[in-house]
SEVO-231405 format. One record per residue (C-alpha): residue number from 1; x, y, z. Coordinates in steps of 0.02 Angstrom, whole numbers, m for minus. Layout:
N
node num->NUM, east->X, north->Y, up->Z
...
END
This chain:
251
node num->1, east->1107, north->4205, up->m1744
node num->2, east->1113, north->4068, up->m1877
node num->3, east->992, north->3922, up->m1879
node num->4, east->1137, north->3809, up->m1828
node num->5, east->1173, north->3921, up->m1677
node num->6, east->990, north->3918, up->m1628
node num->7, east->977, north->3728, up->m1633
node num->8, east->1139, north->3717, up->m1533
node num->9, east->1062, north->3829, up->m1399
node num->10, east->902, north->3726, up->m1396
node num->11, east->1003, north->3566, up->m1376
node num->12, east->1069, north->3633, up->m1210
node num->13, east->896, north->3682, up->m1145
node num->14, east->830, north->3638, up->m974
node num->15, east->821, north->3449, up->m949
node num->16, east->643, north->3387, up->m971
node num->17, east->600, north->3522, up->m1096
node num->18, east->501, north->3429, up->m1230
node num->19, east->522, north->3554, up->m1371
node num->20, east->602, north->3512, up->m1538
node num->21, east->787, north->3555, up->m1521
node num->22, east->866, north->3496, up->m1684
node num->23, east->837, north->3507, up->m1872
node num->24, east->692, north->3399, up->m1928
node num->25, east->798, north->3301, up->m2051
node num->26, east->909, north->3244, up->m1907
node num->27, east->753, north->3174, up->m1821
node num->28, east->708, north->3080, up->m1981
node num->29, east->883, north->3007, up->m1987
node num->30, east->852, north->2916, up->m1822
node num->31, east->684, north->2837, up->m1866
node num->32, east->676, north->2654, up->m1814
node num->33, east->748, north->2548, up->m1957
node num->34, east->591, north->2446, up->m1992
node num->35, east->493, north->2606, up->m2030
node num->36, east->631, north->2685, up->m2133
node num->37, east->568, north->2630, up->m2306
node num->38, east->410, north->2732, up->m2276
node num->39, east->487, north->2884, up->m2192
node num->40, east->636, north->2894, up->m2311
node num->41, east->521, north->2891, up->m2461
node num->42, east->420, north->3033, up->m2387
node num->43, east->574, north->3134, up->m2339
node num->44, east->639, north->3124, up->m2518
node num->45, east->474, north->3188, up->m2589
node num->46, east->438, north->3372, up->m2626
node num->47, east->307, north->3369, up->m2489
node num->48, east->431, north->3299, up->m2364
node num->49, east->563, north->3428, up->m2406
node num->50, east->434, north->3568, up->m2393
node num->51, east->385, north->3505, up->m2220
node num->52, east->566, north->3502, up->m2162
node num->53, east->592, north->3680, up->m2222
node num->54, east->432, north->3740, up->m2140
node num->55, east->463, north->3663, up->m1969
node num->56, east->646, north->3718, up->m1964
node num->57, east->598, north->3895, up->m2017
node num->58, east->466, north->3906, up->m1881
node num->59, east->594, north->3855, up->m1749
node num->60, east->724, north->3980, up->m1813
node num->61, east->589, north->4114, up->m1810
node num->62, east->565, north->4081, up->m1624
node num->63, east->415, north->3964, up->m1622
node num->64, east->416, north->3832, up->m1486
node num->65, east->377, north->3667, up->m1573
node num->66, east->328, north->3506, up->m1484
node num->67, east->379, north->3368, up->m1462
node num->68, east->565, north->3336, up->m1476
node num->69, east->532, north->3148, up->m1485
node num->70, east->427, north->3159, up->m1643
node num->71, east->440, north->2976, up->m1693
node num->72, east->428, north->2894, up->m1522
node num->73, east->274, north->2795, up->m1575
node num->74, east->374, north->2716, up->m1716
node num->75, east->521, north->2683, up->m1600
node num->76, east->416, north->2590, up->m1470
node num->77, east->306, north->2494, up->m1593
node num->78, east->392, north->2419, up->m1747
node num->79, east->275, north->2377, up->m1891
node num->80, east->292, north->2189, up->m1868
node num->81, east->231, north->2208, up->m1688
node num->82, east->80, north->2319, up->m1723
node num->83, east->m82, north->2236, up->m1670
node num->84, east->m186, north->2392, up->m1635
node num->85, east->m180, north->2569, up->m1703
node num->86, east->m259, north->2711, up->m1605
node num->87, east->m260, north->2865, up->m1715
node num->88, east->m250, north->3039, up->m1640
node num->89, east->m252, north->3212, up->m1718
node num->90, east->m100, north->3315, up->m1665
node num->91, east->14, north->3325, up->m1512
node num->92, east->m33, north->3416, up->m1353
node num->93, east->18, north->3599, up->m1368
node num->94, east->69, north->3637, up->m1188
node num->95, east->244, north->3629, up->m1114
node num->96, east->298, north->3461, up->m1044
node num->97, east->149, north->3367, up->m1116
node num->98, east->179, north->3291, up->m1289
node num->99, east->299, north->3145, up->m1296
node num->100, east->273, north->3074, up->m1469
node num->101, east->130, north->2955, up->m1427
node num->102, east->m49, north->3001, up->m1468
node num->103, east->m151, north->3047, up->m1313
node num->104, east->m4, north->3011, up->m1196
node num->105, east->87, north->3130, up->m1078
node num->106, east->237, north->3110, up->m964
node num->107, east->196, north->3034, up->m795
node num->108, east->157, north->3169, up->m668
node num->109, east->82, north->3291, up->m793
node num->110, east->m98, north->3346, up->m766
node num->111, east->m204, north->3228, up->m870
node num->112, east->m283, north->3313, up->m1022
node num->113, east->m472, north->3287, up->m1032
node num->114, east->m464, north->3163, up->m1178
node num->115, east->m337, north->3054, up->m1088
node num->116, east->m434, north->3065, up->m926
node num->117, east->m590, north->3002, up->m1015
node num->118, east->m490, north->2861, up->m1095
node num->119, east->m422, north->2801, up->m929
node num->120, east->m596, north->2812, up->m850
node num->121, east->m664, north->2706, up->m992
node num->122, east->m526, north->2577, up->m967
node num->123, east->m577, north->2557, up->m786
node num->124, east->m764, north->2553, up->m823
node num->125, east->m737, north->2430, up->m964
node num->126, east->m611, north->2311, up->m886
node num->127, east->m655, north->2329, up->m703
node num->128, east->m478, north->2381, up->m655
node num->129, east->m379, north->2544, up->m662
node num->130, east->m264, north->2564, up->m810
node num->131, east->m82, north->2521, up->m781
node num->132, east->m50, north->2690, up->m864
node num->133, east->m158, north->2788, up->m742
node num->134, east->m22, north->2921, up->m719
node num->135, east->m30, north->2970, up->m902
node num->136, east->116, north->2888, up->m995
node num->137, east->45, north->2760, up->m1118
node num->138, east->215, north->2686, up->m1163
node num->139, east->163, north->2519, up->m1087
node num->140, east->24, north->2506, up->m1216
node num->141, east->144, north->2549, up->m1358
node num->142, east->265, north->2412, up->m1303
node num->143, east->124, north->2284, up->m1319
node num->144, east->92, north->2325, up->m1502
node num->145, east->m27, north->2474, up->m1488
node num->146, east->32, north->2606, up->m1612
node num->147, east->m18, north->2775, up->m1540
node num->148, east->m5, north->2880, up->m1697
node num->149, east->m53, north->3061, up->m1719
node num->150, east->m101, north->3119, up->m1894
node num->151, east->5, north->3276, up->m1877
node num->152, east->167, north->3248, up->m1782
node num->153, east->216, north->3423, up->m1726
node num->154, east->126, north->3574, up->m1654
node num->155, east->170, north->3747, up->m1591
node num->156, east->153, north->3801, up->m1411
node num->157, east->m25, north->3855, up->m1373
node num->158, east->m85, north->3831, up->m1552
node num->159, east->m178, north->3669, up->m1583
node num->160, east->m173, north->3605, up->m1762
node num->161, east->m44, north->3737, up->m1807
node num->162, east->54, north->3612, up->m1913
node num->163, east->m97, north->3527, up->m1989
node num->164, east->m97, north->3531, up->m2179
node num->165, east->92, north->3555, up->m2188
node num->166, east->133, north->3380, up->m2250
node num->167, east->127, north->3266, up->m2099
node num->168, east->m38, north->3193, up->m2157
node num->169, east->45, north->3123, up->m2314
node num->170, east->171, north->3031, up->m2206
node num->171, east->47, north->2964, up->m2080
node num->172, east->m70, north->2908, up->m2220
node num->173, east->79, north->2816, up->m2296
node num->174, east->115, north->2732, up->m2128
node num->175, east->m67, north->2676, up->m2114
node num->176, east->m66, north->2612, up->m2292
node num->177, east->96, north->2518, up->m2259
node num->178, east->20, north->2432, up->m2107
node num->179, east->m143, north->2392, up->m2197
node num->180, east->m45, north->2307, up->m2335
node num->181, east->33, north->2184, up->m2212
node num->182, east->m44, north->2012, up->m2193
node num->183, east->m69, north->2013, up->m2005
node num->184, east->m240, north->2073, up->m1944
node num->185, east->m240, north->2241, up->m1854
node num->186, east->m378, north->2327, up->m1756
node num->187, east->m387, north->2509, up->m1811
node num->188, east->m469, north->2623, up->m1682
node num->189, east->m539, north->2785, up->m1754
node num->190, east->m610, north->2906, up->m1626
node num->191, east->m691, north->3062, up->m1697
node num->192, east->m726, north->3126, up->m1872
node num->193, east->m546, north->3176, up->m1906
node num->194, east->m479, north->3000, up->m1878
node num->195, east->m627, north->2922, up->m1968
node num->196, east->m578, north->3012, up->m2129
node num->197, east->m436, north->2884, up->m2140
node num->198, east->m558, north->2738, up->m2134
node num->199, east->m545, north->2698, up->m2320
node num->200, east->m357, north->2672, up->m2301
node num->201, east->m376, north->2528, up->m2179
node num->202, east->m551, north->2456, up->m2191
node num->203, east->m518, north->2295, up->m2285
node num->204, east->m481, north->2115, up->m2242
node num->205, east->m404, north->2051, up->m2134
node num->206, east->m417, north->2206, up->m2025
node num->207, east->m556, north->2271, up->m1913
node num->208, east->m608, north->2452, up->m1880
node num->209, east->m687, north->2519, up->m1720
node num->210, east->m763, north->2694, up->m1718
node num->211, east->m833, north->2810, up->m1586
node num->212, east->m837, north->2995, up->m1548
node num->213, east->m676, north->3077, up->m1493
node num->214, east->m643, north->3060, up->m1305
node num->215, east->m633, north->3250, up->m1283
node num->216, east->m747, north->3340, up->m1161
node num->217, east->m851, north->3412, up->m1303
node num->218, east->m881, north->3247, up->m1393
node num->219, east->m862, north->3101, up->m1274
node num->220, east->m1046, north->3086, up->m1227
node num->221, east->m1127, north->3143, up->m1389
node num->222, east->m1226, north->3029, up->m1505
node num->223, east->m1223, north->2939, up->m1621
node num->224, east->m1070, north->2845, up->m1552
node num->225, east->m1026, north->2910, up->m1379
node num->226, east->m850, north->2871, up->m1325
node num->227, east->m906, north->2849, up->m1145
node num->228, east->m974, north->2673, up->m1137
node num->229, east->m901, north->2618, up->m1305
node num->230, east->m809, north->2475, up->m1217
node num->231, east->m676, north->2475, up->m1352
node num->232, east->m537, north->2413, up->m1239
node num->233, east->m622, north->2247, up->m1203
node num->234, east->m683, north->2237, up->m1383
node num->235, east->m504, north->2254, up->m1446
node num->236, east->m449, north->2105, up->m1343
node num->237, east->m598, north->2003, up->m1401
node num->238, east->m556, north->2044, up->m1581
node num->239, east->m372, north->2004, up->m1559
node num->240, east->m418, north->1834, up->m1488
node num->241, east->m522, north->1801, up->m1644
node num->242, east->m406, north->1879, up->m1773
node num->243, east->m238, north->1828, up->m1700
node num->244, east->m266, north->1670, up->m1596
node num->245, east->m130, north->1636, up->m1470
node num->246, east->m72, north->1815, up->m1451
node num->247, east->m87, north->1891, up->m1277
node num->248, east->m222, north->2016, up->m1234
node num->249, east->m173, north->2197, up->m1213
node num->250, east->m148, north->2241, up->m1030
node num->251, east->m233, north->2410, up->m1025
END
């Protein structure tokens, strides 16, 4: 079977299957226009071409790669609408989970522990359940919250399997692009992995919030426990100060 035959077979998979079913370059071709200057520049680079070859080869070798909607975060949140960035690590690695938004899953999926802790913190912080209590955080994205993972693909059952393959160069470029814009943004960095990007975004007029990762292992640990961080209300307070007149995020 050729690689073209394989991708044709994947394209006719069971509806709702969230695996990658087409060549990676075809996914890049459909990136939302406002992000294209960044993604096209990366795609044309040696690192971008190496990433495309690697991901396509893994699929043709039989690896199940998630998600199919790799750039959904960019689709739902154009750069000119970004008010908040929540930076994740890599997509969920189970079937039916990853949907191209950091920490988010399709409604009806069992909530992963990190997302469950996030939604609990929303309710404890704001006094009301999250409007995204079923798991899909698209409503946040549509309000200007960019839910960006650092690595944008992963293999089934193998967390961080595509880390270090080139995605980080692209996501660093996206963060740098946003930080160069004039409008203030609140960058939310949970956990040591996200906080390694702090130097890219920690300058005026932006603001950075940090805490431990919301995972089961880290959420309650010092020095900055995620549980009780009250970041969701802090974000709205900061937005009112940094961008007067803009609506609060409805968490």
